[in-house]
C-alpha positions as CSV (number, residue, x, y, z in Angstrom):
1,M,-47.9,107.3,-45.0
2,S,-49.6,110.7,-44.4
3,L,-53.3,111.4,-44.3
4,A,-52.8,113.9,-47.1
5,S,-51.2,111.3,-49.4
6,L,-54.1,108.9,-48.7
7,F,-56.7,111.4,-49.7
8,E,-54.6,112.4,-52.8
9,A,-55.2,108.9,-54.0
10,A,-58.9,109.4,-53.9
11,H,-59.4,111.0,-57.4
12,G,-61.3,109.8,-60.5
13,T,-64.4,107.6,-60.5
14,A,-65.5,105.9,-57.3
15,G,-64.0,102.6,-58.5
16,E,-60.7,104.3,-59.4
17,Q,-60.7,106.1,-56.0
18,V,-61.2,102.8,-54.1
19,Q,-58.5,101.0,-56.1
20,A,-56.0,103.8,-55.6
21,V,-56.6,104.0,-51.9
22,L,-56.3,100.2,-51.6
23,Q,-53.1,100.1,-53.6
24,A,-51.5,103.0,-51.6
25,V,-52.3,101.3,-48.2
26,R,-51.1,97.8,-49.4
27,R,-47.8,99.2,-50.6
28,H,-47.3,101.2,-47.4
29,L,-47.9,98.1,-45.3
30,A,-45.6,96.1,-47.5
31,M,-48.3,93.4,-47.9
32,D,-48.5,91.0,-50.8
33,V,-52.3,91.3,-51.4
34,G,-55.0,93.8,-50.5
35,F,-58.7,93.6,-51.3
36,V,-62.1,95.0,-50.5
37,S,-64.9,92.5,-50.2
38,E,-68.7,92.7,-49.8
39,F,-70.8,90.3,-47.8
40,I,-73.8,89.1,-49.8
41,S,-76.2,86.2,-49.0
42,G,-73.7,84.3,-46.9
43,R,-70.8,84.8,-49.3
44,R,-67.8,87.1,-49.5
45,V,-67.5,88.7,-52.9
46,F,-64.3,90.4,-54.0
47,R,-65.0,93.9,-55.3
48,F,-61.4,95.3,-55.5
49,T,-58.0,93.8,-55.3
50,D,-54.4,94.8,-55.5
51,G,-51.3,92.6,-55.4
52,R,-47.6,92.8,-55.3
53,T,-47.2,90.4,-58.3
54,S,-49.2,88.8,-61.1
55,S,-49.6,85.8,-58.8
56,N,-52.3,87.6,-56.8
57,P,-54.8,84.8,-55.9
58,I,-57.7,87.2,-55.5
59,T,-59.9,87.8,-58.5
60,V,-62.5,90.6,-58.7
61,G,-66.0,89.1,-58.9
62,A,-65.0,85.8,-57.3
63,S,-66.6,84.7,-54.1
64,D,-66.4,82.1,-51.3
65,P,-68.5,81.1,-48.4
66,L,-68.3,83.6,-45.5
67,E,-67.6,81.1,-42.8
68,R,-64.4,80.0,-44.6
69,S,-63.0,83.5,-44.6
70,F,-60.9,85.5,-42.2
71,C,-63.2,88.5,-42.9
72,Y,-66.2,86.8,-41.4
73,Y,-64.5,85.9,-38.1
74,V,-62.9,89.4,-37.7
75,A,-66.2,91.1,-38.3
76,R,-67.8,88.9,-35.6
77,G,-65.0,89.6,-33.2
78,M,-63.8,86.0,-33.2
79,M,-60.4,86.8,-34.7
80,P,-58.1,89.8,-34.1
81,E,-57.9,92.5,-36.7
82,L,-54.1,92.3,-36.7
83,M,-52.2,89.0,-36.8
84,H,-48.4,88.9,-37.2
85,D,-48.7,85.2,-38.1
86,A,-52.2,83.7,-38.8
87,R,-51.0,80.2,-37.9
88,E,-50.6,81.3,-34.3
89,D,-54.3,82.1,-34.0
90,P,-56.5,79.1,-33.2
91,V,-59.4,80.1,-35.3
92,A,-57.2,81.1,-38.3
93,A,-55.1,78.0,-38.0
94,G,-58.2,75.9,-38.4
95,L,-59.1,77.5,-41.8
96,T,-58.0,75.7,-44.9
97,V,-57.1,78.9,-46.6
98,T,-54.4,79.7,-44.0
99,Q,-52.3,76.8,-45.3
100,E,-53.4,76.8,-49.0
101,L,-52.5,80.4,-49.9
102,P,-50.7,80.5,-47.4
103,V,-51.6,83.4,-45.1
104,G,-48.8,84.8,-43.0
105,A,-49.4,88.3,-41.6
106,H,-53.0,89.6,-41.8
107,L,-54.9,92.8,-41.2
108,S,-58.6,93.1,-41.6
109,V,-61.1,95.9,-40.8
110,P,-64.9,95.6,-41.2
111,L,-66.3,98.0,-43.8
112,R,-69.7,99.4,-42.8
113,H,-72.6,101.3,-44.3
114,A,-73.5,104.8,-43.0
115,D,-76.1,103.2,-40.8
116,G,-73.6,100.9,-39.1
117,T,-74.5,97.7,-40.8
118,T,-71.7,95.6,-42.3
119,Y,-70.9,96.0,-46.0
120,G,-67.8,93.8,-46.0
121,S,-64.2,94.3,-45.2
122,V,-60.9,95.8,-46.2
123,C,-58.0,93.3,-45.9
124,C,-54.3,93.1,-46.5
125,F,-52.1,90.0,-46.0
126,S,-48.7,88.7,-46.8
127,F,-47.7,85.1,-47.6
128,T,-45.2,85.1,-44.8
129,P,-45.3,86.3,-41.1
130,D,-44.4,89.9,-40.3
131,R,-43.5,90.9,-36.8
132,S,-43.0,94.6,-37.6
133,L,-46.7,95.4,-37.9
134,T,-48.0,97.7,-35.2
135,T,-51.3,99.1,-34.0
136,R,-50.5,102.2,-36.0
137,D,-50.5,100.1,-39.2
138,L,-53.9,98.8,-38.1
139,G,-55.1,102.4,-37.5
140,L,-54.0,103.2,-41.1
141,L,-56.1,100.4,-42.4
142,R,-59.1,101.6,-40.4
143,L,-58.6,105.0,-41.9
144,C,-58.5,103.4,-45.3
145,A,-61.8,101.5,-44.5
146,D,-63.4,104.8,-43.4
147,L,-62.4,106.5,-46.7
148,V,-63.4,103.5,-48.8
149,G,-66.7,103.5,-47.0
150,A,-67.3,107.2,-47.6
151,I,-66.5,106.7,-51.3
152,L,-68.8,103.7,-51.7
153,H,-71.6,105.5,-49.8
154,R,-71.3,108.6,-52.0
155,D,-71.3,106.4,-55.1
156,R,-74.3,104.4,-53.9
157,R,-76.2,107.7,-53.3
158,A,-75.2,108.8,-56.8
159,V,-76.5,105.6,-58.3
160,I,-79.8,105.9,-56.4
161,D,-80.0,109.6,-57.5
162,R,-79.4,108.7,-61.1
163,E,-82.0,105.9,-61.0
164,T,-84.5,108.3,-59.4
165,R,-83.8,110.9,-62.2
166,R,-84.0,108.2,-64.8
167,E,-87.4,107.0,-63.6
168,R,-88.7,110.5,-63.5
169,V,-87.8,111.1,-67.1
170,R,-89.0,107.6,-68.1
171,A,-92.4,108.3,-66.5
172,V,-92.7,111.4,-68.7
173,I,-91.8,109.5,-71.8
174,E,-94.1,106.5,-71.1
175,A,-97.0,108.9,-70.3
176,G,-96.2,111.1,-73.3
177,A,-96.4,114.0,-70.8
178,I,-95.1,116.7,-73.0
179,E,-97.2,119.7,-74.1
180,M,-96.3,121.8,-77.1
181,A,-96.5,125.6,-77.2
182,Y,-96.2,127.4,-80.5
183,Q,-94.5,130.8,-80.8
184,P,-95.1,132.9,-83.9
185,I,-92.3,134.1,-86.1
186,Y,-93.0,137.2,-88.2
187,S,-91.5,139.0,-91.2
188,V,-89.9,142.2,-89.9
189,A,-90.5,144.0,-93.2
190,D,-94.3,143.6,-93.5
191,G,-95.5,141.9,-90.3
192,R,-96.6,138.7,-92.1
193,L,-96.8,135.6,-90.1
194,K,-94.2,133.2,-91.5
195,A,-93.8,130.3,-89.1
196,F,-94.1,128.9,-85.6
197,E,-91.4,127.5,-83.3
198,A,-92.7,124.4,-81.4
199,L,-91.5,124.6,-77.8
200,A,-91.8,121.7,-75.3
201,R,-93.5,122.2,-72.0
202,F,-93.5,119.8,-69.1
203,P,-96.4,119.8,-66.7
204,S,-94.9,117.1,-64.5
205,E,-93.1,117.7,-61.2
206,P,-90.7,119.1,-60.6
207,R,-91.7,122.3,-62.4
208,R,-88.7,123.6,-64.2
209,A,-87.4,124.8,-67.6
210,P,-87.6,122.5,-70.6
211,D,-83.8,122.7,-71.0
212,A,-83.4,121.2,-67.5
213,W,-85.6,118.2,-68.5
214,F,-83.7,117.6,-71.7
215,A,-80.4,117.9,-69.9
216,E,-81.4,115.4,-67.3
217,A,-82.7,113.0,-70.0
218,A,-79.3,113.2,-71.7
219,E,-77.5,112.6,-68.4
220,V,-79.5,109.4,-67.7
221,G,-79.4,108.0,-71.2
222,L,-82.9,108.9,-72.3
223,G,-82.2,112.0,-74.3
224,E,-83.0,110.4,-77.6
225,D,-86.3,109.1,-76.4
226,L,-87.4,112.4,-74.9
227,E,-86.3,114.6,-77.9
228,F,-88.0,112.4,-80.5
229,L,-91.2,112.4,-78.4
230,A,-91.1,116.2,-78.5
231,V,-90.6,116.1,-82.2
232,E,-93.6,113.8,-82.6
233,R,-95.7,116.1,-80.5
234,A,-94.4,119.2,-82.4
235,L,-95.1,117.8,-85.9
236,S,-98.8,117.1,-84.9
237,G,-99.3,120.8,-85.1
238,F,-99.1,120.8,-88.9
239,A,-102.7,119.5,-89.1
240,S,-104.0,122.7,-87.5
241,L,-101.8,125.3,-89.2
242,D,-102.2,127.2,-92.5
243,P,-100.3,125.3,-95.2
244,A,-98.4,128.4,-96.0
245,L,-96.7,128.4,-92.6
246,K,-93.5,126.7,-91.7
247,L,-92.9,124.9,-88.4
248,T,-89.6,124.9,-86.5
249,V,-88.7,121.9,-84.3
250,N,-85.7,121.6,-82.1
251,L,-83.2,118.8,-82.1
252,S,-79.7,118.3,-80.7
253,P,-76.8,117.2,-82.9
254,A,-76.8,113.8,-81.3
255,Q,-80.4,113.1,-82.4
256,I,-79.8,114.3,-85.9
257,A,-77.0,111.8,-86.2
258,S,-79.3,109.1,-84.7
259,P,-80.6,106.2,-86.8
260,R,-84.1,107.3,-85.7
261,F,-83.8,110.7,-87.3
262,A,-85.1,110.1,-90.8
263,A,-88.0,107.9,-89.6
264,A,-89.1,110.7,-87.2
265,F,-90.0,112.9,-90.1
266,E,-91.5,110.3,-92.3
267,G,-94.8,111.7,-93.6
268,A,-94.1,115.2,-92.5
269,P,-94.4,118.0,-95.0
270,L,-90.6,118.6,-95.3
271,E,-91.0,121.7,-97.4
272,R,-92.7,123.3,-94.4
273,T,-90.3,121.9,-91.8
274,V,-87.3,123.7,-90.2
275,I,-85.0,121.8,-87.9
276,E,-83.5,124.1,-85.3
277,L,-80.1,122.8,-84.2
278,T,-79.9,123.2,-80.4
279,E,-76.9,123.1,-78.1
280,H,-77.8,120.2,-75.7
281,A,-74.5,118.7,-76.7
282,G,-71.5,119.5,-79.0
283,V,-71.1,118.3,-82.5
284,A,-69.1,115.1,-82.7
285,S,-68.8,115.1,-86.5
286,Y,-70.1,117.6,-89.0
287,D,-69.7,115.0,-91.8
288,V,-72.2,112.7,-90.0
289,L,-74.6,115.6,-89.5
290,R,-74.4,116.6,-93.2
291,E,-74.9,112.9,-94.3
292,A,-78.0,112.6,-92.1
293,L,-79.5,116.0,-93.2
294,T,-78.7,115.9,-96.9
295,P,-81.5,113.5,-98.1
296,L,-84.2,115.4,-96.2
297,R,-82.9,118.8,-97.2
298,A,-83.0,117.6,-100.8
299,R,-86.8,117.0,-100.3
300,G,-87.4,120.5,-98.8
301,L,-86.3,120.4,-95.2
302,R,-84.6,123.6,-93.9
303,L,-82.0,124.0,-91.2
304,A,-81.8,126.8,-88.6
305,I,-78.8,127.4,-86.3
306,D,-80.0,128.5,-82.8
307,D,-78.2,130.9,-80.4
308,V,-75.9,132.4,-82.9
309,G,-73.8,135.1,-81.3
310,A,-73.8,133.4,-77.9
311,G,-70.6,131.3,-78.5
312,H,-68.0,130.3,-81.1
313,S,-69.6,126.8,-81.7
314,T,-72.7,128.3,-83.3
315,F,-70.5,130.1,-85.9
316,R,-68.8,126.8,-86.7
317,H,-72.3,125.3,-87.2
318,V,-73.1,128.1,-89.7
319,L,-69.8,127.6,-91.6
320,D,-70.0,123.8,-91.8
321,L,-73.7,123.2,-92.2
322,S,-74.8,126.0,-94.5
323,P,-78.2,126.7,-92.8
324,E,-81.1,128.5,-94.4
325,F,-81.8,130.4,-91.1
326,I,-79.5,132.0,-88.6
327,K,-81.2,132.7,-85.2
328,L,-79.7,135.5,-83.2
329,D,-79.4,134.6,-79.5
330,M,-81.7,136.5,-77.2
331,S,-78.7,137.6,-75.1
332,L,-77.6,139.6,-78.2
333,I,-81.0,141.1,-78.7
334,R,-81.5,142.3,-75.1
335,G,-81.0,146.1,-75.1
336,I,-79.6,146.1,-78.6
337,D,-81.2,149.6,-79.2
338,R,-78.8,151.1,-76.6
339,D,-75.8,148.9,-76.8
340,T,-73.4,149.6,-79.7
341,A,-71.4,146.4,-79.2
342,R,-74.5,144.2,-79.5
343,R,-75.7,146.2,-82.5
344,A,-72.3,146.0,-84.2
345,L,-72.2,142.2,-83.8
346,A,-75.8,141.8,-85.0
347,E,-75.1,143.9,-88.0
348,S,-72.1,141.8,-88.9
349,I,-74.0,138.5,-88.6
350,T,-77.0,139.9,-90.6
351,S,-74.6,141.2,-93.3
352,Y,-73.0,137.8,-93.5
353,G,-76.4,136.1,-93.7
354,R,-77.4,138.3,-96.6
355,R,-74.2,137.4,-98.4
356,I,-74.7,133.7,-98.1
357,G,-78.5,133.8,-98.7
358,C,-79.6,133.2,-95.1
359,E,-82.6,134.5,-93.4
360,V,-81.7,136.1,-90.0
361,V,-84.2,135.6,-87.2
362,A,-84.0,137.6,-84.0
363,E,-85.2,135.7,-80.8
364,G,-86.4,137.2,-77.6
365,V,-87.6,140.6,-78.9
366,E,-89.4,142.2,-76.0
367,T,-89.5,146.0,-76.6
368,P,-90.5,148.2,-79.5
369,A,-87.1,149.9,-79.3
370,E,-85.4,146.5,-79.8
371,F,-87.7,145.7,-82.7
372,A,-87.0,149.1,-84.4
373,A,-83.2,148.6,-84.0
374,L,-83.4,145.1,-85.6
375,R,-85.5,146.4,-88.5
376,D,-82.9,149.1,-89.1
377,I,-80.1,146.5,-89.0
378,G,-81.9,144.4,-91.7
379,V,-82.9,141.3,-89.6
380,T,-85.5,139.6,-91.7
381,R,-87.6,137.7,-89.1
382,A,-88.4,138.1,-85.4
383,Q,-90.0,136.4,-82.5
384,G,-90.4,137.2,-78.8
385,F,-92.9,138.3,-76.2
386,L,-93.4,141.6,-77.9
387,L,-94.7,139.8,-81.0
388,G,-96.4,136.8,-79.4
389,R,-95.9,134.4,-76.5
390,P,-95.8,130.6,-76.9
391,M,-99.4,129.5,-77.1
392,P,-101.5,126.3,-77.6
393,I,-102.0,125.1,-81.2
394,E,-105.7,126.1,-81.2
395,E,-104.8,129.7,-80.4
396,A,-101.9,129.7,-82.9
397,A,-104.2,128.5,-85.6
398,R,-106.4,131.6,-85.1
399,L,-103.7,134.2,-85.5
400,P,-104.2,136.6,-88.4
401,E,-101.9,136.5,-91.4
402,T,-100.5,139.9,-90.7
403,A,-99.7,141.6,-87.4
404,T,-99.3,145.2,-86.4
405,F,-96.3,145.7,-84.2
406,P,-96.2,148.3,-81.4
407,D,-94.4,151.5,-82.4
408,E,-91.3,152.5,-80.6
409,T,-92.9,155.7,-79.4
410,T,-96.0,154.0,-77.9
């Protein structure tokens, strides 16, 4: 068996990798049974096993006292790692398992943590003696143990890393450590303030973009809790804003399909609420989304599709969910005044929006030239640093009803 073929077996999850390596080595050695065990509190626990037939006596999760196992005596140097016939070794011959299984040929190599402490062992044995086994076979099993150890060490680090990240997100959720900033959205035609988008901000360490926090929360199974905490914080802004203004809150498709969705908006003025569908994850079922949204939309809730123009999935959202607002992605807006391709695509989307009765909102407007181009195209609403940065709710509440935008020539 080549080193390359051994490493080729190490694909998939950590468990799949260990199982594949164990199976490859057992078959190469022509042993009846192979297993990986862990030593815990005086017992040997079987973590992985592979056998020639369905009569494999080793069961994953089963355990026995360490002092009754070959693994224990091999790890302590009281029994050789390679035995052609276990009954010829005085220590092995004295163990009940040698006769009960029975154990004939046996190879065992201690499995160690990165710091050198013993994790357990990797073993292969046959029910009958085998005189053909050599030190090269034992060397292969040692290589297998090294590879299995590396896989388990990497997996252990991944588990610790995941738990660290989970605790970091959990701490934010339990402390309610989300601050909301409100970015104004204006009518392009007359400069009237129409709405605010509520944007989550995270003061906790590490300092990073909100998308990174939401992505990490989703990865560790806390995406729902974090997103609905952000919704709760966002909706609190209604109390400070003019009743004529709408408020846009962000939610991923998974949370719109969540059983918590409707309850999260209980008591909110739905006629002033816009849900902006974000792309934290793909849409599993448009039917499920429509079913969740329909009762609230019937009571006034409006839907916006974010990042349109950045990828094909957002166009599918527009087609299948019939939103009231289409939000042009900022990558499409950047330099639109001097880029004919961007302008042509924005014009097409805006024309489509008019035909289906959709408002078209441009995000990320930063220059007077971009704003002028969007006005010429027919975009109906705009937001961006040129028009107003995200701000605390107290500052948002003081904005005038109408804004004067910088002229392209200034």
